[in-house]
Every structure is written in C-alpha cells, then in structure tokens.
N, C-alpha and C positions, 0 to 999 in steps of 0.2 A: 633836172638835170646833175649826171654823178661829176662830182669834182674831181681835179686833177691827185687830189689824196687817196681818195676810191679807186679811179684807173691804176697809178701806180701800187696799189696795194694789192692788186689783183693782177698786175704782172709780176708784181713780186712773189706772189703764190704760184700763179702758174711757173713761173721760174724755176722756183725749188720742187715744184713737182716734175718736172721735165728733167733736171740736171741732178738731182737728190738721188742718192742710191743707198739711203741710210746712213751717209753721213754726213758731218757737218760744214755748209760751205757759207766761205766768208762773204761778207755783204757787201766787199769791195767787188768780189767777184761778178756777184748779180747787178750790181749797180752799174758797172763795165757792161756787163752785156743788156741790161738794160735801158743803158743812156740814162740813168738818172741820178742827180745829186747823191751820194753818201750821208749825206746832212739830213736831206730831207728824208732817206729809207730810217734813219735813225730818229726822226719822229714816228713814223709810220709802225715800225716794226714793236717797240712795247705795247702797246695797243692790242696787237694780235697774238704776241707772246702771253700777256697778261689775261688773255679770254682761251689760251688753251690750244691755238692754232698753229704756233709755230713752238720748238722748242730753241732755246738760247744756251751757247756756252761761251762765256769769255775768253780772253788771252788765248795764247797760243795752242794752235789745231782748232780754234774755236768758231763759230760760227753759227748756223739757223739751219733747221730741217723742219720738216712737215711734222705735227705730232699727230697727225692722222693720216689715214691713207688718202689720196686725192680725191676717191669716189665716195668720201664721206665728208668732205668740207664742199658745202654748198656756197653758189656766189652770192646770195643774198646774205649770207649770214660774214662775209668778208665785208661785204659793201653796210650792212647795218653798223656793223663795228667801226668802220671809217668814215661816213659819213654823218655828217650831224642829224640830217632827215630823210626819208625817202618818201614823205608823205607829199601828195600832190597839193595839197592845200593845208593851210596851218590848223585848222580845225580837227583834222585827221591826225596829227604831230602826235607821238605818244606824250603824254605830259600836258598837254595844253588844258587850257581851261574852256570849260563846256561853252559854246557857242550859243549865245540867246536867240539867234537867228534860226537855229540847227530844226525845232521843229517845225516851220514852216518854208523852208529852204527847196526852193524845188528843183536845184541842182545836187544835192548832199547825196543821193544815192548814184549819179551817175560817179562822182568823185569816190565812193566807197569801192564801187565794182571797178573803177580804174587802177584803185589801190588794189584791192585785190587781185587784179588780173597780172599786174606788174610781180606783184611781191610774190605769185605762184608762180611766173614764169623764173625769177631769179632763184628761186629755191628749188627748181626742176633740173637747173644746171650745176653740177659739181666741175670742180679743177680737171678732172679725170676727162671732161670733155672738151677739153683743150687739149 
C-alpha cells in the first residue's frame, strides 16, 4: 500500500508540473491547491530536492520547481524516494537479510514477478502522463 507521504509527494510533483512555467512556485500555493498541510510538505520536499527532482530557492520570490521535464520524472522514482519500501514481502526489500527459507520457498517466484510487474508499471508512467 502506498502511504500518505508517497501519495502527497506525487500530488506535489504533478502540481508543480501542471502549474510550473519555469518559475519557482511558493509551497504555500501548492499546499492550498492540494489541501495538504504546509508542515507535511516541508517534510517531503527536502527528499525530492536532495535527490534532484525539484529545485528550491528560499526567501522572497522563492519556492520550488521541477528540476527536470515532467516526461523525465517517473512515478516509480518519486515513490521509491518517499516510501520506506515498495517490495511486497520483507525478503525482497532492499537491504534485507537473506531469508533462510528462500531456497525452498514455493511462493518466492510469485512475489518476485509481482514486484517486477509493479515496478515496471510505476516506471512506465511519468508526471507528463497526468
């Protein structure tokens, strides 16, 4: 399940794509349009900025804008940055310890395929698709 954090991050990125014309947009404007608390956005945006998806300028005339063209920002990229994990089971989570049951696990191939399908789908969609 995608958390509120991931859904809000995607909404913010889509808002910046739709309302940005190369200018920096005050986050208060995005918060108002999206009905999201400014404090919550202040927790999400540093992750997106640090990872090169948005550019930020502080102070008067500041705000945020996309760092790339919307067609170059994949939905999967946004969600992987803001979600703790997208893997459907713990043994497939990035950095997880090897599961001792994996060699005889009858469901692992199902979970691997499911994980691949979900990630391929998320990476096939960009902000421009919205």
